[in-house]
C-alpha positions in Angstrom: 0.0 0.0 0.0 1.3 3.4 -1.0 0.3 6.5 1.0 1.0 10.1 -0.1 2.3 12.1 2.7 2.9 15.9 2.8 6.2 15.4 4.7 7.8 12.2 3.3 5.9 12.0 0.0 5.5 8.3 -0.8 5.3 5.9 2.1 4.9 2.1 1.6 3.3 -0.4 3.9 3.1 -4.2 3.3 -0.1 -6.2 3.7 0.5 -7.2 7.3 1.3 -3.6 8.3 -1.8 -2.5 6.5 -3.9 -5.0 8.4 -2.6 -3.6 11.7 -2.9 0.0 10.4 -6.6 -0.6 9.5 -7.5 -1.9 12.9 -10.0 0.4 14.8 -7.7 0.7 17.8 -4.9 2.1 15.5 -7.3 4.1 13.4 -8.5 5.8 16.6 -5.3 7.9 16.4 -7.0 9.8 13.5 -9.0 11.3 16.3 -6.2 12.3 18.6 -4.5 15.5 17.6 -0.7 15.5 17.7 -0.3 18.9 19.3 -3.5 19.4 21.4 -4.2 23.1 22.2 -1.3 24.3 20.0 -3.9 24.7 17.2 -5.2 27.7 19.1 -2.0 29.5 18.2 -1.1 27.8 14.9 -4.5 27.0 13.3 -2.9 24.5 10.8 -1.7 22.3 13.6 -4.7 20.0 13.5 -2.7 16.9 12.2 -3.2 13.7 14.1 -1.1 11.0 15.7 -1.9 8.5 13.0 -0.1 10.6 10.4 2.8 10.9 12.8 2.9 7.2 13.6 2.9 6.3 9.9 5.7 8.8 9.3 7.8 7.3 12.2 7.3 3.8 10.7 8.5 5.0 7.3 11.6 6.8 8.7 12.5 3.9 11.0 12.5 1.6 8.0 14.6 4.0 6.0 17.1 4.2 8.8 17.4 0.5 9.2 17.9 0.0 5.5 20.7 2.6 5.6 22.4 0.8 8.4 22.2 -2.5 6.7 23.8 -1.1 3.5 27.1 -0.6 5.3 27.7 -4.4 5.7 28.4 -4.9 9.5 24.8 -6.0 10.3 24.9 -8.4 7.3 28.2 -9.8 8.6 26.7 -10.4 12.1 23.2 -11.6 11.2 21.6 -13.6 8.4 19.0 -12.3 6.0 16.0 -13.8 7.8 17.1 -12.3 11.2 17.5 -8.9 9.7 14.1 -9.1 7.9 12.5 -10.0 11.3 14.3 -7.2 13.1 13.2 -4.7 10.4 9.6 -5.9 10.7 9.6 -5.6 14.5 11.2 -2.1 14.3 8.7 -0.8 11.8 5.7 -2.1 13.9 7.2 -0.7 17.1 7.5 2.6 15.3 4.0 2.4 13.9 2.5 1.6 17.3 4.7 3.7 19.6 1.9 6.3 20.3 -1.1 4.0 20.1 -1.8 4.4 23.8 -2.2 8.2 23.9 -5.3 9.5 25.5 -7.2 12.6 24.2 -5.3 15.9 24.6 -2.2 13.7 25.4 -0.4 14.7 28.5 -3.2 16.7 30.1 -5.4 13.6 30.1 -2.5 11.4 31.3 -3.0 12.9 34.8 -6.4 11.2 34.9 -5.3 7.6 33.9 -6.1 4.9 36.3 -3.5 2.8 38.2 -0.9 1.0 36.1 -2.4 -2.4 37.1 -5.3 -1.6 34.8 -2.9 -1.7 31.8 -0.6 -4.5 32.9 0.7 -7.0 30.4 0.5 -10.8 31.0 2.8 -11.4 33.9 5.2 -13.7 31.9 5.8 -10.9 29.4 7.8 -8.9 32.0 11.4 -9.4 32.9 11.9 -10.6 36.5 11.3 -7.8 39.0 9.8 -5.4 36.4 6.1 -5.9 36.8 4.8 -2.3 37.4 2.7 -1.5 40.4 1.5 1.1 42.9 1.6 4.1 40.5 -0.5 5.9 38.0 -0.3 4.6 34.4 1.6 6.6 31.7 0.8 6.6 28.1 3.7 4.2 27.5 1.9 1.7 29.7 -1.2 2.2 27.7 0.7 1.6 24.4 2.1 -1.7 25.7 -1.4 -2.8 26.8 -2.9 -2.0 23.3 -0.1 -4.0 21.6 -0.9 -7.0 24.0 -4.6 -6.6 23.2 -3.9 -6.7 19.5 -2.1 -10.1 20.1 -5.0 -11.4 22.1 -7.3 -10.4 19.2 -4.9 -12.3 16.9 -4.1 -9.2 14.8 -0.4 -9.7 15.7 1.3 -13.0 16.6 2.0 -13.2 20.4 5.8 -13.5 20.0 5.8 -10.5 17.6 3.7 -8.5 20.0 6.1 -9.3 22.9 9.1 -8.3 20.7 7.4 -5.0 19.7 6.9 -4.3 23.5 10.5 -5.3 24.2 11.7 -2.7 21.7 9.4 -0.1 23.2 10.3 -1.0 26.8 13.4 -2.6 28.4 11.1 -4.1 31.1 9.5 -6.6 28.7 11.0 -10.0 28.1 11.9 -10.8 24.4 10.8 -13.9 22.6 13.4 -16.5 21.8 13.7 -15.2 18.2 14.5 -11.6 19.2 16.7 -12.8 22.2 18.7 -14.7 19.6 19.7 -11.4 18.0 21.3 -10.2 21.3 22.2 -6.6 21.5 20.6 -5.7 18.2 17.5 -4.9 20.2 19.3 -1.9 21.7 20.0 -0.6 18.3 16.3 -1.0 17.4 15.4 0.9 20.6 17.7 3.7 19.6 16.0 4.0 16.3 12.5 4.3 17.9 13.5 6.4 21.0 17.1 7.7 21.1 19.3 10.5 20.0 18.8 9.8 16.3 15.3 8.3 16.6 12.6 8.2 13.9 10.1 9.7 16.3 11.8 13.2 16.6 12.8 13.1 13.0 9.2 12.9 12.0 7.5 15.1 14.5 9.9 18.0 14.0 9.3 18.1 10.3 5.6 17.3 10.5 4.8 19.8 13.3 6.8 22.5 11.4 4.9 21.8 8.2 1.4 22.0 9.8 2.3 24.9 12.1 3.6 26.8 9.1 7.0 27.5 10.7 10.5 26.8 9.7 12.0 26.3 13.2 11.9 22.5 13.0 13.4 22.0 9.6 16.6 19.9 9.1 18.1 17.8 6.4 16.6 14.4 7.0 18.0 12.6 3.8 21.5 13.7 4.7 21.0 12.6 8.3 19.8 9.2 7.2 22.8 8.9 4.8 25.2 9.7 7.7 24.0 7.0 10.0 26.4 4.2 10.7 26.6 0.9 12.7 29.8 0.5 14.8 31.1 -2.4 16.9 30.6 -1.7 20.6 31.6 -3.7 23.6 28.2 -5.5 23.7 27.5 -5.6 20.0 26.4 -3.2 17.2 25.8 0.4 18.3 24.4 3.4 16.5 26.9 6.0 15.1 27.1 8.9 12.7 29.7 9.6 10.1 32.0 12.5 11.0 31.1 14.4 7.9 27.4 14.3 9.0 28.0 15.8 12.5 26.7 19.2 11.3 23.3 17.7 10.2 23.0 16.1 13.6 23.6 19.5 15.1 20.9 20.8 12.8 18.5 18.2 14.2 19.3 19.3 17.8 18.9 23.0 17.0 15.6 22.3 15.2 14.4 20.6 18.3 15.7 23.4 20.6 13.9 26.1 18.5 10.7 24.1 18.2 10.4 23.7 21.9 11.1 27.4 22.6 8.9 28.8 19.8 6.0 26.2 19.4 5.9 23.5 22.2 6.6 26.0 24.9 4.3 28.8 23.6 2.6 30.7 26.4 -1.0 30.0 25.2 -1.5 26.2 25.3 -0.5 25.7 29.0 -3.3 27.9 30.2 -5.9 25.9 28.2 -4.4 22.7 29.5 -4.9 24.1 33.0 -8.6 25.0 32.1 -9.1 21.4 31.0 -7.5 20.0 34.1 -9.8 22.2 36.2 -12.9 21.2 34.2 -12.0 17.5 34.9 -11.1 18.1 38.6 -14.3 20.0 39.3 -16.5 17.5 37.6 -17.7 19.7 34.7 -16.7 16.9 32.3 -15.5 13.3 32.6 -12.6 11.7 31.0 -13.9 8.2 31.7 -10.6 6.4 31.9 -11.2 4.5 35.2 -11.7 1.1 33.7 -8.4 1.1 32.0 -7.9 -0.1 28.4 -11.5 -0.6 27.5 -12.2 3.1 28.4 -9.1 4.4 26.6 -10.0 2.7 23.3 -13.4 4.4 23.3 -12.5 8.0 24.0 -11.2 10.5 21.4 -10.6 14.2 21.2 -14.1 14.9 19.8 -15.7 13.0 22.6 -14.1 15.4 25.1 -14.8 18.4 23.0 -18.5 17.4 22.8 -18.6 17.2 26.6 -16.9 20.6 26.9 -19.6 22.1 24.7 -22.4 20.7 26.8 -20.7 21.7 30.0 -20.1 25.2 28.7 -23.8 25.5 27.7 -24.7 24.4 31.2 -22.6 27.1 32.8 -19.3 25.3 33.4 -16.8 28.1 33.9 -13.7 26.2 32.8 -15.4 24.6 29.9 -16.7 27.9 28.8 -13.2 29.4 28.7 -12.0 26.6 26.4 -15.0 26.7 24.0 -14.9 30.5 23.9 -11.1 30.4 23.3 -10.7 32.8 26.2 -7.0 32.9 27.0 -5.5 33.6 30.4 -3.2 36.6 30.7 0.4 35.8 31.1 2.0 37.7 34.0 5.5 36.4 33.6 7.4 33.7 31.7 10.6 32.9 33.5 13.5 30.6 33.0 14.4 29.0 36.3 17.2 26.8 37.4 16.9 23.0 36.9 14.6 21.7 39.6 14.2 25.2 41.1 10.4 25.6 40.8 10.3 27.9 43.9 11.9 30.9 42.1 12.0 33.9 44.4 10.7 36.4 41.9 7.8 34.2 40.9 6.9 33.6 44.5 7.0 37.4 45.2 4.7 38.1 42.3 2.3 35.2 43.0 2.0 36.1 46.7 1.2 39.7 45.8 -1.4 38.8 43.3 -3.1 36.2 45.5 -3.1 38.7 48.4 -5.0 41.1 46.2 -7.6 38.5 45.4 -6.4 37.7 41.8 -7.0 34.1 40.6 -3.4 33.0 39.9 -2.1 29.8 38.5 1.1 28.6 37.0 2.4 25.8 34.7 5.8 24.5 34.2 7.6 23.0 31.2 11.0 21.3 31.2 13.1 19.7 28.5 16.6 18.3 28.2 17.7 18.3 24.6 20.1 15.4 24.7 21.1 12.6 27.0 24.4 12.0 25.4 27.2 11.4 27.9 29.4 14.5 28.2 26.9 17.0 26.7 25.9 19.9 28.9 28.3 18.8 31.6 26.7 15.3 31.9 29.1 12.6 33.1 26.8 9.7 32.3 24.2 9.2 29.6 23.6 7.6 26.3 26.3 7.0 23.8 26.5 8.0 20.1 29.6 7.3 18.2 31.2 9.6 15.6 33.0 7.7 12.8 36.0 9.7 11.5 38.6 8.9 9.0 42.2 10.2 9.5 44.8 9.3 6.9 42.9 6.2 5.9 42.3 5.0 9.5 38.8 4.8 11.0 38.6 6.3 14.4 35.6 6.3 16.8 34.9 9.3 19.1 31.9 10.3 21.1 29.7 12.9 19.5 30.2 15.4 22.4 33.9 15.2 21.8 33.4 16.0 18.2 30.6 18.6 18.3 31.5 21.9 20.0 27.9 23.1 19.6 26.5 20.1 21.4 28.8 20.5 24.4 28.0 24.3 24.6 24.2 24.7 24.1 22.6 21.8 26.0 21.6 23.6 29.1 18.2 22.1 30.2 15.3 24.4 29.9 12.9 24.8 32.8 10.2 27.5 32.2 7.5 28.6 34.6 4.5 30.5 33.3 2.4 32.5 35.8 -1.1 33.5 34.7 -4.1 35.3 35.9 -7.6 34.9 34.6 -8.7 37.4 32.0 -11.0 39.3 34.3 -8.1 39.9 36.8 -5.7 41.2 34.1 -6.1 44.9 34.7 -5.8 44.6 38.5 -2.8 42.3 38.2 -1.1 44.8 35.9 -1.6 47.6 38.4 -0.2 45.4 41.2 2.9 44.6 39.2 3.5 48.3 38.4 3.3 49.1 42.2 5.8 46.3 43.0 8.7 48.2 41.3 10.4 45.0 40.3 13.2 46.8 38.6 12.7 45.2 35.2 9.7 44.5 33.0 8.3 41.0 33.6 
């Protein structure tokens, strides 16, 4: 099956992938927007998680084919093993977001206990059965994959191996276990420093938002990928001549977070949605676990918001009327230092004056590579360099001056007041004589 895509142009899926793609639990992603409330700022950002998931599958397949073309994998594994690894990789990429709830991370706060999404006990590695915490969307994804196996859409061993690529806590089948550390390489291609996930979402989100912040040279990045021999087996690397395109990927991610994902408007509406749920204006209906999750979509929640707004729900009305909060201050704070002194001073003053104040926080670390941003430990990514005919391996942080310089984690706190308190808040801020404009 060939699908035309605005980002990657022609994407191809085989008959088995199409059968999974056509399943209602996967097609549900057509009704989960990729960027939630970001469309209130960038009206074109109404693309969905199914488009993204197909794109990640496509890029992951391209990356694996590129790595196989350099010969090391073909020396270590036979053709059937590589074909199986490629299939599991593409399916893991296709299904990596299948457990997302409506409005993504806002709804994640309302998921039930992780036990409601547990896999069969024998799927977990010893000591890794999750318990006594709230579920995350990653838990939901694994549960959907297991349910697809129970419905005989995917063979059980394949489903286990898909889950093993998506989570190190899942025990591999004998067939994938036979491939040893190759699974670590597959994980890196789904969720790592050069993963297909960020390669797709940066380009796709840029396209639909109508911005250029997230653009980078994907064909050149794929062409630069290499497999190198590590102490435990094959590991992911990048050709030394491609280090600048890798830096381009990191900068694209950095700018997209600052300009799009960390925009001031969506966090306030996420707060309104959380309050509408907390005060019972609407229901998310995720208590029963997987069966509830598979039946709820963005438009279900939007319909409930409309009905609640018509009935006088104050938080629902703000969402439906697109009534933004007023940003008082947006402040970069130290990593882990949520109790910033200036923020507390402003918040206390506004609350003392009777203003309805709330705040949201956003944090992001742009790489986990060992040595970047002063890190002593982290993931590894090799740079393959050639000097006078010799092949040398260096760590990427040793090779990229940009990487070692710019990766300061970003921790942003937004402080808001409700719209009706904006004028009063402005007058209070002026009287505080803070010394600089907030």
